[in-house]
N, C-alpha and C positions, 0 to 999 in steps of 0.2 A: 565292779566293787565285788571284793572276794567274800563269802560269808561266813558271818561269825556269830555262833553261835554258842553263850554262854548259860546254861543251864540252872536256874535259882528257883525253889520254893518261899525263897523271903518275900513275904506281905510288905508291900508299899506303905509306908506310913505318911513319907514331907511331902507334900505338894501343896505351891504358890504358885505366883502370880508375878508376872511382872509387864510392863508396857512397851511401845516407840518402835523406832529404829533410826537410823541416819548413822553419823559418825564409825568408823570404825577404829580403834585403838589398836596399835601396831607399837611392840616394844613389849620393856620390861618393869620399868619402876616410874614411876609418874606422879605430881600430885597430882590434886585436885583442882578443879576451876575454885575452887573454895577456899580463899587464902586461910582460911584457922583451922584446914581440912589435913590430916595427917599424912604421909605420903602412902603409897599403896601400890602392890606386886601386880604386873596385867600379864596375864600368863599370853605362852605364846600364841598366835592363831591357827586355827585348825587348817591342814591340807587336806581340803576334801578329793583330789587324788589318790592319796594314800588309804587303803582300802581298813586299816584298822580305826579310818574315823567314819566305820557305818557299820549298823550291825543291819542283815540282810537277810530274806527267806524266801525262797522262791516255793508259792507251792499251786502255781498255776499252771496244774498239768495239762489241760487242753486248750491254752490260748484267751480263755473268755471270758477272765477274771479284769478287775484292777490293777492300778498301780497306788499303792497305799503310800503316803509320807506322813510318818511317822514323828513328833516331836514332844520329846521324855521332857518330865516336868522334875522339883527342883530337888538336886539329894546332896547340895550342900551349905554348911555353914561358914561363915568368916573363917580363915584358916592362915596361918603366919606359916612363912620361911625358913628358913635355917636363919638366914639373920636377921629374923624377929620384921621382918616385915607385912605387913598385914594384907591380905587378898580377898577379894570381894566376888569370887569367881570360881566356877571349876576349874580346872585345866585339864583340857583333853590329852594333853601328852604323861599326864598321871596314872598311872595302870590302875590306881585303886580310883581314881576319881571315876574313870569308862569304870568299872567292875561296878560300883555303885549304880552308877545309871542303867549300866545293862542289866539288871535285876529288873525294872520297868518295863526293857525295851522288850528283852525275850518274853516277857509274860504278854506284853501286848500282842506280839509276834503269834505268840500261840493261839492267837482266837481270827487275829484280824491276818494274817498270812494264807491261811486254807483257801487255795481256790483266788489267791491274791497275790501279787511278788509285794513285797514289805522292804521298805528301806527308810532308815532312820541314824540319823546324823547326832555323834556326840556334837556339844557344842559349850561357850563357855558360858554357862546360864549364870544369874547373878544368883550370891547366894541365899537363903531363907532371912539372914537379919537385914537383908536392904527392905523389908516388908514390914521392920520393925522402926524404922523411922518416921516420925510425926510427918515430914512434908511426903504428899504424894507427887509433886515435880524431885525429888530428890530421890524417889524411886523411880521417875521415871527417866531420870540422868543416870542412874545408877546402870540400869537395863538395855539401854542403848545397843551397846557391845553383843549382847546375846542376841538379840535380834538381827543383828547385821550377820552373824553370822549365821543363824536360821535360811535368813536369804539367800546368803551362799550356797549354802548348800543347796539349797531347794532350785538354785539355776543353776545348778552343777548338773545336779539331778535331770532337771529340763531338758538339759542338753544331751544327756546320754539317754534318755530312756526314747523308745518307741511311741509317739506324739497321738498315734490313730488309735491307743489304749485310753480309756476313762480315767481318768484320775479322781483320787480319793487323798486330800489333806486329812490329820488327825492330831487333835495333841490333849494335851491334861495337865490342867492349873498354866504354868508357866508355858508350859506345851500348849496348852487351848488361845494366851495372848499371843502365843505367836501363828498361830494359825490365823487368829483375827489381825494379825502386820502383813499374814504372807497375802491374804483377799485384798490389802489394800497394794502391794508389791507385785502382785503378777499384774500383766500385761492383760488386754483383751482377748487376744488369740489364748492363750493360756487357759484365763477364766473358760473359753467355749471348750473345752478339756474336762472340766473339772464336775461329776458326777453329783461328789457333796464334800461339805468340809463338817468337818466334828469338834467343835468346841465345849471340849469336856472339863468342867469345874470352872470355869471362868467366863467373864462375862461381854455382850457387845452394849457396848452403848450408843444410844441417839449420834454422838459424837462420832464414835467410829461409821458406822451407816452416813453421813453427812460426807467422810472422807474417800469411798468409794463405791461405787454401783454394784461392787461385784459382793453387798452382803446382803442374799434374799433369804428370808428368813422361812424355813421349810412350813411346810401346810399339810404335809398329808406324809405317809410311807414312804411314796415313789417319785416326787418331784425333783428334781433335779438342778446345779449348778448353785444348789441351796444348802442355806448355812442350819445347820443343828446343834443346840447351843440346851445345857439343862446342868443343874446348882441343884443340890437334897439336902433336905434339912429335916428335923423333928417336928418344927413350929416358925411359922415367916418370921419370929421372933429373934430369931438365930441369926438371920440374913448376914452375912459375911459382905460388907457392900466393896470392901476391897477387892475381893472375885467377884460376888455373885449378884452381881445391882445392875440385871440385864436388862436389855429393853425387848429384850427377843427370849424363848421359850418353847419347849414342845416335850413330848411324855415320850418317855423313848421307849415305854412299855406299849402303848397304844397307837403311838404316834398322832396325839390328838391335843389340839392348843388351846379346849376347854379346859372345865374342871371335873370332865368323865375320869372315874377312876379305874387303873386298871390293877391286874394281880398277878404277880409276879413271886414265881417260884411257890407257889400257892399259899403262900401265906401271908408275903405284902402288900400290902394297898400302897401305891403310888398312885398321888395324884398333884394333879398343878393348878399349882395358883395363877391364876392368868392373869391377875392385878401388878403379881410381882415378880413372874415369869420363875417362877420355882417349884420345885417339885415336894411336896412335901411327904414324906412315908412312915405310914406306923406299920406293923408287926416287925419291924426290923430297929433293932438297938447301936448296931455298927461297934460294937465294941471293941472289936479287936482291930481297930484303930484309935488309939489313946490320945488324948489333948495333947498338942504340941502347943508349949509357952502360952498356954487360955490365947492363942489365937485360933488356931485350926482345930476340929470336932469338938467344938464345944456347942453342942447343939445344931448346927452345922454335922453334915457326915461326908466333909470334903474329901479322906480320900477314899472312899466306896466309890467314886465317877467311874475310872473307865472299868471297875472289875463287878460292882453289882447288877448289872446291867450289860455285861458281857455278851450274852449268847445275842438280848435284842438285836445290838449294835454290827454284830456277825453278820446274823443272819439280813439284815437291813442295809448293809453295805452290797450284798450280792445282789441284792433289791435293786437297790439303785444305779449300780453297775450294769445290770442288764437291762432297766431302764434308758440308759443313757446312751448304751447302746443302739435299743430300738428305734432311738428318734435321733440317731445320727447315723 
C-alpha cells in the first residue's frame, strides 16, 4: 500500500450511519428488489490491491505501536450519472469522491498515526439520503454493499500486516457501524489480536451483542479486546435513535462508565448518562457543526465525535496497544 496524504483543514460536517453485511453487488446498473423502485447505478467495486484505494501513514518509528484500521463516515449525497441514473453510493474510482473522503481520513490520521501504522480504505459508502428513508429495513438493505467493501478491505489488510502487532479498528458514524460489523465478521484468531475497537458516533445494540462474542464493552482505560462506544448530546432529549441508541457507552475523557463528570479543555464538562449510554456536554456549543436536514447536529453534536476527544483517543490508543503487548 502506497502512502497517500492529501492534507486539508476543512472541517467534516456530514456523518451518518448504516448497517449490516452480506451480498456484494457487481455491475453498473441494476433494478432494486422492490418492483416499484427506480433503476439505480452501482459503481465499480474497489480493488484493494490498488494503492489508490487506501490512505496510509506510518508513524511507528520504533515498531512498538499498533496497526490502526480506520473507516471513514458518509461524504456523498445521492447523485446522477451522465445519463441521469441515480446512484446511492460513493464511487471509489471518482477522484472527487475520494478527495472528499480523504478530508476526514487524513484528519483522523493526523492524530491516530503518530506512534502507529494507519490504514484507511475507500469504500462505496451508502449516501446520507439512505437515512432519510422511513424504513430501517430499507436502510439495512441499502447499506449491505458498503459493509461488504469494508470487510473485503479488512481481509486484505489482515493478510498483508504483521499479525504479531496489536490491532486497533476505529470508525466514525457509518464507519462506526462498519466497526460493529467487522467485530461480527472477524475470526476468533483475529479477535485475539485486537487491542480495542472504537465506535465513534454510532451505536451498539443488544442484537449486535447477541450476534458475536467479540463485542465486549470497555470498563476502563486499559482493558483490551474491548469496544469503546460513545455519542455526544447537549441533553438526553436529543438522542438520535438511528445513531445513538446504544446499549454500551464509556466516557472517553475519564474512561468511566458511571456518571462521574470529566473536564475537557478546561471549560467543557463531559458526563456519561449511564442509563442511556450517551455523553452529555456542557460548556460546548458545537456551533462549528451546523444542522444537516434537521437530522444531525440538532441538539446532538454528532459531527464532533472524532475531533472533540481526539487527544483522549490518541493517548488511549497508545495505552491499550501497550497493555495488549504486555498481556501477549
